[in-house]
C-alpha positions in Angstrom: -27.5 -10.6 14.8 -25.8 -10.9 11.4 -24.0 -8.0 9.8 -25.2 -7.2 6.2 -22.7 -8.1 3.5 -21.9 -6.0 0.5 -23.5 -8.5 -1.9 -26.6 -10.0 -0.3 -26.9 -13.7 -0.7 -23.2 -14.3 -1.4 -20.8 -15.3 1.3 -17.2 -16.5 0.7 -17.7 -19.6 2.9 -21.1 -20.5 1.7 -21.7 -24.3 1.3 -23.3 -25.6 -1.8 -24.2 -29.1 -2.9 -20.7 -29.6 -4.2 -18.9 -28.3 -1.1 -17.5 -25.0 0.2 -16.9 -22.1 -2.3 -13.5 -20.5 -2.6 -12.1 -17.7 -4.7 -9.2 -18.1 -7.1 -6.4 -15.6 -6.3 -5.4 -15.5 -9.9 -8.6 -14.6 -11.8 -11.0 -14.0 -8.9 -13.6 -16.5 -10.0 -15.6 -18.3 -7.4 -15.7 -22.1 -7.6 -16.3 -25.1 -5.4 -13.3 -26.0 -3.3 -13.0 -29.4 -5.1 -12.4 -27.7 -8.4 -9.4 -25.6 -7.2 -5.8 -26.4 -6.2 -4.8 -25.4 -2.7 -1.4 -23.9 -2.0 0.1 -23.3 1.5 3.4 -22.0 2.9 5.4 -25.1 3.6 7.7 -25.9 6.6 10.7 -24.4 4.8 8.9 -21.1 4.0 8.2 -21.8 0.3 4.8 -22.1 -1.3 3.8 -25.7 -2.0 0.8 -27.4 -3.5 -1.4 -29.1 -0.9 -3.2 -31.9 -2.9 -4.8 -33.6 0.1 -5.8 -30.3 1.7 -4.3 -31.5 5.0 -1.3 -29.2 5.5 -1.7 -26.6 8.3 -1.9 -22.9 7.7 -3.6 -20.4 5.5 -4.4 -21.6 2.0 -4.6 -19.9 -1.3 -6.6 -21.4 -4.2 -5.9 -21.3 -7.9 -7.9 -22.6 -11.0 -5.0 -23.5 -13.3 -1.6 -22.7 -14.7 -3.0 -19.5 -16.4 -4.2 -18.2 -13.1 -0.8 -19.0 -11.5 0.8 -16.6 -14.0 -1.7 -13.9 -13.2 -1.3 -14.4 -9.5 2.5 -14.1 -9.8 2.2 -11.0 -11.9 -0.2 -9.3 -9.5 1.8 -10.6 -6.4 -1.5 -12.1 -5.1 0.2 -15.1 -3.4 2.2 -12.7 -1.1 -1.0 -11.0 -0.1 -2.9 -14.2 0.3 -0.3 -15.5 2.7 -0.1 -12.1 4.4 3.6 -11.7 3.6 4.7 -15.0 5.3 5.6 -16.7 2.0 9.2 -16.7 1.0 10.5 -16.8 -2.5 7.9 -18.2 -4.9 9.3 -20.7 -7.5 6.9 -20.6 -10.6 8.4 -23.7 -12.1 7.8 -25.8 -9.0 4.3 -24.5 -8.6 3.5 -25.0 -12.3 4.2 -28.8 -11.8 1.2 -29.0 -9.6 -1.1 -29.4 -12.6 1.1 -31.9 -14.5 
C-alpha cells in the first residue's frame, strides 16, 4: 500500500518521456535529469561536477550558474550533501558550465 504524498500526482523520482525528474537545489525548479548538471562530493572531500553521472555518492543538481550563486548563498549544497561536503570553491564549480 502506497502512502499518500503531499501533492498528489507528483513524485520526485517520477519518470517522464525525457527521463527521471530532479529538483535544482538553487532555484527549486523541477526538470528532467538530462537538463541539469550533477554535483557530488569527490574523493578529496570537495564538491565536483559529475558530467558523466557515474561518480558514486549522493548527487545535487543545478540548472545553471545563477542557481549556483543562489545555492551558495542559501548553503543548499551543504544540506544536499548532508554536511559531508568540505569547503566549496565557487570558481571551480562555475567552470562546469564553460
